[in-house]
Structures are given as structure tokens and as C-alpha cells.
C-alpha positions in Angstrom: 0.2 -0.5 -0.4 0.3 3.7 -0.4 1.3 5.8 3.0 -0.5 9.5 1.6 0.2 12.3 3.3 -2.9 14.6 4.0 -3.7 17.5 1.2 -0.6 17.0 -0.6 -0.9 16.9 -5.0 -0.9 13.7 -4.6 -3.5 13.0 -1.5 -6.0 15.4 -3.4 -5.2 13.7 -7.1 -6.7 10.4 -5.4 -9.0 11.7 -3.8 -10.9 13.0 -6.5 -10.2 10.3 -8.4 -11.6 8.4 -5.8 -14.7 10.6 -5.6 -14.7 9.7 -9.4 -15.3 6.1 -9.1 -17.9 6.9 -6.2 -20.2 8.2 -9.1 -21.0 5.0 -9.9 -21.1 2.2 -6.6 -23.6 0.8 -5.6 -23.6 -0.3 -1.5 -25.2 -4.0 -0.2 -26.1 -4.9 2.9 -26.4 -8.0 4.6 -28.8 -7.8 7.2 -30.2 -11.0 7.9 -29.5 -11.5 11.2 -31.4 -11.0 14.4 -30.0 -8.8 18.0 -30.7 -11.5 20.2 -26.7 -12.0 21.0 -26.3 -8.9 21.2 -29.1 -8.3 23.5 -31.4 -6.4 21.7 -35.3 -7.8 21.0 -34.9 -6.9 17.0 -33.1 -6.7 14.3 -29.5 -5.3 14.1 -30.4 -2.7 11.8 -32.5 -0.7 14.2 -29.7 -0.6 17.0 -29.1 2.9 18.0 -25.4 3.1 16.8 -24.4 5.4 19.8 -26.6 6.0 23.3 -25.9 8.9 22.8 -27.8 9.9 19.4 -29.9 6.3 19.5 -30.0 6.6 15.4 -30.0 3.1 14.4 -27.4 1.8 12.6 -29.6 1.8 9.6 -30.7 5.6 9.8 -27.0 6.2 10.2 -25.4 4.2 7.2 -28.8 5.6 4.7 -27.3 9.0 6.2 -24.0 8.1 4.9 -24.6 7.2 1.1 -26.8 10.7 0.9 -23.2 12.1 2.2 -22.1 10.5 0.0 -23.6 10.9 -2.5 -24.3 15.4 -2.2 -20.3 15.8 -1.9 -19.6 13.2 -5.6 -22.4 14.6 -6.7 -23.9 11.2 -8.3 -27.6 11.5 -9.1 -28.4 8.3 -7.3 -26.4 5.9 -5.0 -28.5 2.3 -4.9 -28.5 0.5 -2.1 -29.1 -3.2 -1.5 -29.4 -5.3 1.4 -30.4 -8.9 1.5 -33.3 -10.0 4.6 -34.0 -13.7 6.1 -37.2 -14.4 6.5 -35.7 -13.1 10.5 -35.7 -10.3 9.1 -37.4 -9.5 6.1 -40.8 -7.9 6.9 -39.2 -6.0 9.8 -36.1 -4.2 7.8 -39.5 -3.0 5.6 -41.9 -1.6 8.0 -38.0 -0.3 9.8 -37.2 1.1 6.2 -41.5 2.4 5.5 -42.0 3.8 9.2 -39.0 6.4 8.6 -39.3 7.0 5.0 -36.2 5.1 3.7 -34.0 7.5 6.4 -34.3 10.1 3.1 -33.4 7.4 0.3 -35.1 8.4 -2.8 -38.2 6.0 -3.5 -36.2 3.4 -5.4 -33.4 3.2 -4.5 -33.4 0.9 -1.6 -34.1 -2.7 -3.1 -34.5 -5.3 -0.7 -33.6 -8.7 -1.6 -34.5 -12.2 0.4 -32.3 -14.5 1.0 -33.2 -18.5 0.4 -32.7 -21.1 2.7 -30.8 -23.9 2.4 -30.6 -27.0 4.1 -29.5 -26.9 8.3 -26.5 -29.1 8.7 -25.8 -30.5 12.0 -22.0 -31.3 12.2 -18.7 -31.6 10.7 -19.4 -34.1 8.8 -21.9 -32.5 7.1 -24.8 -34.3 7.9 -28.5 -32.9 7.9 -30.3 -31.5 11.2 -34.1 -32.7 11.3 -36.5 -32.7 14.1 -39.6 -34.7 13.5 -38.4 -36.3 10.0 -38.1 -32.9 8.8 -34.7 -31.1 7.4 -34.6 -28.0 8.9 -33.9 -24.6 6.6 -31.7 -22.2 7.9 -31.1 -19.2 5.7 -27.7 -19.6 3.2 -25.8 -16.4 5.0 -23.9 -13.9 3.4 -22.4 -15.6 0.8 -25.3 -16.0 -1.1 -25.5 -12.3 -1.5 -24.0 -12.7 -5.0 -26.5 -15.2 -5.9 -29.6 -13.5 -4.8 -28.6 -10.0 -6.6 -28.4 -11.8 -9.8 -32.2 -13.5 -9.4 -33.3 -10.4 -8.2 -32.3 -8.4 -11.5 -30.4 -6.5 -8.6 -26.9 -5.8 -10.7 -28.7 -6.5 -14.6 -30.4 -3.4 -12.8 -27.8 -1.9 -11.8 -25.5 -2.8 -14.5 -27.8 -0.9 -16.3 -27.8 2.7 -14.6 -24.0 2.6 -15.0 -22.9 0.7 -11.5 -19.7 -0.7 -11.9 -18.2 -0.7 -8.3 
């Protein structure tokens, strides 16, 4: 890597190049989990990020995207959110109740991930209860397939999203 000193010509040149590339960026958030391990009764993206502020992670994430959008001069930087059966409806409600945190209509795409058979051990034996194979969300690795299956990657490509 390189070490750049702030406000040097090289730094400013690279920052300008990054801002230009940012105009063709999209953002993806994997949000399939609940906050129970964190002692929170709800979806993780609704967690307040700071005790002093109480804005949710999702609020702050959207505000960061909107700030980057304004700074780089992009018309719209898209956001795709991958949800699960556990979080899908709650994520829709969080966004609806908060008017998409200022994002434009259609700027956020929600994609619900598929379920796959759950494995119970490192020998890859299926987990089952009452003779029925249990299923779990596919996990973070499913995001690229899901973007393709939902048409998100094609829509973004057609809109000029490169990164």
C-alpha cells in the first residue's frame, strides 16, 4: 500500500479520482440477523449505534450514503439489503416507518435470501426435527447469487453501477 499525507497534491489527486469512481458505486448490506446475541430484541440494523444519539445503524448507514452521494455529485447511489425470513418484514417496516431514512423511492432494493438445508456437524449431516430437514438462511455468501436472481445486478449494470 501507499502512505499519503493529507492535503498533498498526490492525496488530493487520488481523492478526486475516488470521488469520480464513487459516482458509479452501489452499496450492499447483509441484514439477515437478529440482535439476540447482542441482548437486543429486534433486527440488528434497528439497533441504536450510539447511546448518546439513539439513531439506528440503518439510519446512520443511509445518511452516510446520502452524504457520499452529495459529495461526489451522483444522482443516486443505490443500496441493496439482503434480508432473511427472520428480518424481511421487520426491515420493510423499519424503512417504511422512517421514510427510507431520506433515500429516494426505488433507491433501496430489498432481497430476501433463500433457505438451505441446515447441517448439524462437520460431517455435513442434515439437521432434522421430527423427520423434517431443518433449513437456515444461506448466509452472506448468497448475496451475489441473490443479486443476480432478483435482477439487482442487471438493473445496476444498466444504470451504470460498476463497483
